[in-house]
C-alpha positions as CSV (number, residue, x, y, z in Angstrom):
1,M,-4.5,49.1,-7.0
2,V,-1.3,47.4,-8.1
3,D,0.7,48.7,-11.1
4,A,1.8,45.6,-13.0
5,G,4.7,47.5,-14.7
6,R,6.4,48.3,-11.4
7,W,6.5,44.6,-10.2
8,G,8.9,43.6,-12.9
9,T,12.1,44.5,-11.1
10,A,13.9,42.2,-8.7
11,A,13.4,44.6,-5.8
12,N,9.7,44.8,-6.5
13,S,9.3,41.1,-6.8
14,R,10.0,40.8,-3.1
15,A,7.3,43.4,-2.4
16,L,4.9,41.4,-4.5
17,T,5.7,38.2,-2.6
18,D,5.2,40.0,0.7
19,F,1.9,41.4,-0.6
20,A,0.7,38.0,-1.7
21,G,1.9,36.3,1.5
22,D,0.1,38.9,3.7
23,G,-3.1,38.3,1.7
24,I,-2.9,34.6,2.1
25,I,-2.1,34.8,5.8
26,T,-4.9,37.3,6.4
27,G,-7.3,35.0,4.6
28,I,-6.4,32.0,6.7
29,V,-6.7,34.0,9.9
30,K,-10.1,35.2,8.8
31,L,-11.2,31.6,8.0
32,L,-10.0,30.4,11.4
33,D,-11.6,33.2,13.3
34,T,-15.0,32.9,11.5
35,G,-15.0,29.1,11.7
36,D,-15.6,28.9,7.9
37,L,-12.6,26.5,7.6
38,K,-14.0,23.0,8.1
39,I,-12.1,19.8,7.8
40,D,-14.1,17.1,6.1
41,H,-14.0,14.4,8.8
42,L,-16.8,12.4,7.2
43,A,-14.9,11.9,4.0
44,H,-11.8,10.7,6.0
45,R,-13.9,8.3,8.0
46,L,-15.6,6.9,4.9
47,Q,-12.2,6.4,3.2
48,T,-10.9,4.6,6.3
49,A,-14.0,2.3,6.4
50,S,-13.6,1.7,2.6
51,M,-10.0,0.8,3.0
52,R,-10.8,-1.6,5.8
53,R,-13.5,-3.2,3.6
54,I,-11.0,-3.5,0.7
55,D,-8.5,-5.3,3.0
56,Q,-11.2,-7.5,4.4
57,L,-12.3,-8.6,0.9
58,I,-8.7,-9.3,0.0
59,D,-8.2,-11.4,3.2
60,E,-11.5,-13.3,2.8
61,D,-10.6,-14.3,-0.7
62,S,-7.4,-16.1,0.2
63,D,-8.3,-19.2,-1.9
64,C,-9.0,-17.4,-5.1
65,L,-7.4,-14.5,-6.7
66,I,-9.4,-11.3,-6.2
67,G,-9.0,-8.6,-8.8
68,L,-9.9,-5.0,-9.0
69,Q,-13.3,-5.8,-10.5
70,E,-14.2,-8.2,-7.7
71,L,-13.1,-5.5,-5.2
72,C,-15.4,-3.0,-6.8
73,E,-18.3,-5.3,-6.6
74,G,-17.6,-6.5,-3.0
75,A,-16.9,-3.0,-1.7
76,R,-19.7,-1.5,-3.8
77,L,-17.3,1.2,-5.0
78,S,-16.3,2.4,-8.4
79,L,-12.9,1.4,-9.8
80,R,-11.9,5.1,-9.8
81,T,-12.8,5.4,-6.1
82,I,-10.9,2.2,-5.1
83,R,-7.8,3.4,-7.1
84,S,-8.0,6.8,-5.4
85,I,-8.4,5.4,-1.9
86,I,-5.5,2.9,-2.3
87,R,-3.3,5.6,-3.8
88,R,-4.0,8.0,-0.9
89,R,-3.8,5.5,1.9
90,M,-1.1,3.2,0.7
91,G,0.9,5.5,-1.7
92,M,0.8,3.0,-4.6
93,T,-1.4,1.9,-7.4
94,A,-4.2,-0.5,-6.7
95,H,-2.6,-3.2,-8.9
96,S,0.7,-2.8,-6.9
97,Y,-1.2,-3.1,-3.7
98,L,-2.9,-6.3,-4.7
99,Q,0.3,-7.7,-5.9
100,R,2.1,-6.9,-2.6
101,R,-0.7,-8.5,-0.6
102,R,-0.5,-11.7,-2.8
103,L,3.3,-11.6,-2.4
104,S,2.8,-11.4,1.4
105,R,0.7,-14.5,1.3
106,V,3.3,-16.3,-0.7
107,R,5.9,-15.4,1.9
108,Q,3.7,-16.7,4.6
109,A,3.2,-20.0,2.8
110,L,7.0,-20.3,2.2
111,L,7.7,-19.6,5.9
112,T,5.2,-22.0,7.2
113,P,5.2,-25.0,4.9
114,R,2.5,-27.5,5.9
115,E,3.5,-30.0,3.2
116,I,6.4,-30.4,0.8
117,R,5.8,-28.0,-2.0
118,T,7.9,-26.1,-4.5
119,V,8.2,-22.4,-4.8
120,T,6.7,-22.7,-8.3
121,S,3.5,-24.3,-7.1
122,I,3.1,-21.8,-4.2
123,A,3.7,-18.9,-6.6
124,M,1.3,-20.2,-9.2
125,D,-1.4,-20.8,-6.5
126,H,-1.2,-17.1,-5.7
127,G,-1.4,-15.9,-9.2
128,F,2.2,-15.3,-10.1
129,T,2.6,-16.9,-13.6
130,H,5.8,-15.2,-14.7
131,L,8.3,-16.8,-12.3
132,G,11.2,-14.7,-13.3
133,R,9.3,-11.5,-12.4
134,F,7.9,-13.1,-9.3
135,S,11.4,-14.0,-8.1
136,A,12.8,-10.6,-8.8
137,F,9.9,-8.9,-7.1
138,Y,10.1,-11.2,-4.1
139,R,13.9,-10.5,-3.8
140,Q,13.3,-6.8,-4.0
141,M,10.7,-6.9,-1.2
142,Y,12.3,-9.4,1.1
143,G,16.0,-9.3,0.3
144,E,16.3,-13.0,-0.5
145,L,15.1,-15.4,-3.2
146,P,11.9,-17.3,-2.5
147,S,13.8,-20.6,-2.6
148,E,16.1,-19.3,0.2
149,T,13.0,-18.5,2.3
150,L,11.6,-22.0,1.7
151,R,15.0,-23.7,2.3
152,K,15.4,-21.9,5.7
153,A,11.8,-22.8,6.7
154,T,12.1,-26.4,5.7
155,G,15.6,-26.6,7.2
156,R,14.2,-25.5,10.6
157,L,11.6,-28.3,10.3
158,I,14.1,-31.0,9.4
159,S,16.9,-29.9,11.7
160,S,14.9,-29.5,14.8
161,P,13.7,-33.0,15.8
162,P,12.3,-33.5,19.3
163,H,15.1,-33.6,21.8
164,D,15.7,-37.0,23.4
165,K,17.2,-36.5,26.8
166,G,18.1,-40.2,27.2
167,C,21.2,-40.3,24.9
168,E,23.9,-38.0,26.4
């Protein structure tokens, strides 16, 4: 039995720490020896499959803007579960994750322009309506303004005509 009054001194606080540490270590060793310590592999596999489904739904819905509610319906998971899975797997909120995925699509569209478009039209197509915030977020993620990305991409298209070997 431990006398609570004697653990109040500095010298005895170390003894209490040692006592508690020994108890924890002994408990872990007992769990490992008896096999009572089980890692829930099924939960981990289910989370992995759910995250894969979430990403698949986001990728499939490239023409429209998928939101959290549509993710819940498509993945057949509750909002709380989706938020929890994304937080654990990606280390960010579900909203931030969707925003980053949309931003990635914008970057891809800016890097590979198929037609002459403006940054504004591409951003709006991907659900970014506040262009100042969009531009700041883009710069924070990629280290350049979206207009710089588009200018570099269109500059490559314009400045690299087919080489004509006949004029040298």
